[in-house]
N, C-alpha and C positions, 0 to 999 in steps of 0.2 A: 839115313834111315829115319823115316818120319815116325812120330809118336802121336797119341791122342792129344798131347799138350803142345804140339807144333802150331804156331800161329803164323807161319809163312803165308804171305799173300793177304793177310788181314790188316786192317787199319783200326787204330784206336784213338779215342779222344779222352784225355784225363784232365779233370779240372783241379786247380790248386796243386800243381805239381812242381812248384818252385823248390820246395824242400820237403823233408820228412816223409810221411807215408805216401803222399802223392808222387813225389820223386821216385821213391823205391818201386812203386807200382809201375810207373811209366818205363823205368829202366828194365824191370823184370819182363814186361810185355815185349819190349824191343829185343831183349836177349832171346825170347821165345820165337822171334821172327816177325813181329808186327811193326809197321810204320806207325809213328805216334804223333798226334797233335796235342799240345798242352795249352790250356786256357786259364788265364788268371791275370791279376793286376800287375804283378811284379815280373820283370824279365827273368825267365828261367834259364839263364845262361849255362849254368852247370848241368842242369837236366838235359838241355839240348845237346851239349857236348857228349854226355854219357850215352844218350840214345844213338848219336852218330858214331860213337866209338863201338857200338854193337853192330855197326854196318847197316843200320836202318835209317830211314828218312825221318827227320824231326821237323815239326812245324810249330811255330809260336803264334798263338792267337791272344792278343791283348784284350782283356775284357774284365769289367767290374761285375762280379757275380752277386753283388748285394741287391741287385734288382733283376727283373726278367728282361730288361731292355735289350741286352746283347744276345739273347738266346738264339733267335733265328739266324743272326749273323755268324755266331759260333759254328752252328751246323753247316751253314752255307760255305764258310771258309774252309772247314774240314773237308767237305765234299769237293770243293774246287781244288784244293791242294793235294788230296790223296785219292780222289776218284770215287770213294765210297766210305761208308762208316759201318764197321762191323761190331765195334766194342765201345761202349760208353762207360767210363768210371766216374761217378759223381763223388768226388773226394772233397771238394772245396767246402770249408766250414769254419765258423768262428765260435768263440765261447766268451761269455761275460759272467763274472762271478760277483755275487752279492747275496746277503741274507734275503730270503724270500719276502720278508716283511718290508724290506727297503728296496726291492727290485723295481727299476723304472720301466715305464712303457717304451722308452727309446731303446733300452737294451733288449727288451723283449722282442720288439719288432725287428731289430737288426739281426738277431740270431735266427728267428723264425723265417725271415725273408731269405737269408742266405742258405741256411741249412735245409729248409723244407720247400719253400715256394719255388725258388729257382731250380732246385733239384727236380721237382715235378715237371715244370714246364720245359726244362732242357731234355728230360727223358721223353716227354711228349713229342718234342721236335725231332729228336733222334729216332723215335719209334716210327714216325711217319716214313722216314727214309728206309728203315729196317723192314717195315711191313712191305714196302714196295719191292725190296730185293728178296723177301721171303725168309730172312734170317737176321739174327743180331743177338748181342749179349749186353745187358745193362747190369752194372754192378754198383750198388750203392754202398757208401761207407756209413755203417751204423755205429754202435757204441755199446759198452757195458751198460750205459744208461738207457739203452733200448729196453733193457730188462729190469733195471733198478732205478731208484729215485735219485741217488746222488746227494751231494751236500752243496748248497749255495749256488746251484746252477739250474734254476727252474726252467728257463727258456731253452737251454741246451737239452735238458732231459725231455722236455715236451717235443723239441724238434727231432731228437733221435728216436723217441718212441713213435713219432709220426713217420719217420723213415722206415721203421720196421713194418708199420701198417701199410704204407704205400707200396713197399716192395711186394707184399702179398697181393694187394689190390691190383697192381699193374701186371703181376704174373698171371692172375686169374683171367685178365682180359687178353693178354698178348701171347700167352704160351701157345695157343692154337694157331697163332700167326707166325710161329717160328722164332719168337723172341724169348730168351731166357732172362728173367729178372730175378736177381738174387742180391744178397748183401753180405758184407763182411763186418763183423763187430770186433774191432780191435780191443784188446785188453789195455792195460796200462803200458803205453809205448813212450819211449823217450823222444819227445818232439817239443816244438815251441809251445804248443797248446798245453802241455803238462809241466812246463818249466816251474810254474808256481808250486805245484804239488811236490815236485822233486826237491825244491828248495825248502819246503816246510818239513823240518826234521821229524816232528811228531806224526804228521800225516804220511810222510814217506815210509816211516817205520811201520805204521798200521797197514799200509798197502802191501809192503814186502812180506809181512807176516802172513798175509792171506794168499799169496800167489804160490801154488804148489811148485812151480818151476824155480822159485827162489830168485827171480830177477825180473826187472822191468823188460818189456819186449823192445826190440829194435825195429825200425821202420822196415828193414829188409825182411823181417818175419812175415810181413803182410804180402810181400811180392808173390810168393808161391801160391798162396790162396787165390790171388787175383788171376794168375795165369790159369789155374785150374778152372775157375768159374768162367773165364773167357774162352776156354778151349772146348773142343768137341767131347772131351772127357766128361763135361758137365751138361751134355745135351738133354739129359733127363732130370736135371736139377732145376726146380722151379719154385720161386717164392721162399727160398731157404735163407736163413740168417746164420752164417758160419762164424762162430766165435773163434778168434785166434787170440787166446787170453792167458796162456800158461797155466790153465786149469782154474782160473779165478771163479768162474761160475759153478764149478764142480764142488767147491769147498763151501 
């Protein structure tokens, strides 16, 4: 019995799916019925095995997303391996931490290039294919820092604020062409990117005190939101930033 959340017959491309949130999203999409290509620098051995364990096809695309150089190839390889591209999840991202007064141009450019520039041009490349087939779903991974300023992460905050704006801008142009562009803003999730915060006893306590759910999120908490936005259940959802944050923004 099919449901609006059934992704059978769909294909997805997820960036940065080696571990953490990207891996959880890729596996959730496969469990909902989608074949999944994963793109990133590191070999996603575990992720590929988990996708295949769901009975779906898994494809690895090796690519360095710190520049736009591999963008066209990533889309071409996805189309070649899976026949079409229905869902793009722009998850790949990096973070650099330093006081704003000491932040370097090198760290600024590295974060903006990966988190914002590559995201846009990969979305553009995917959209061309999606427009041709008359439908598609693009899901960007935003952040609590899409809404807030954060501490000691100026380039990350700028990039994720930009992701929120781009999500709305792309939705405005592509909704009428059958493409839904939305974003997920994870709260404080236990991943490699937040390891430093978890290890900081004082900062970890401050974070926990503000989360109504009383815990850090797990990567798997993001999977269901991704399946929803990738599915026909979200066909009339455009330009939305869905916070999955344990209530952080409500407090």
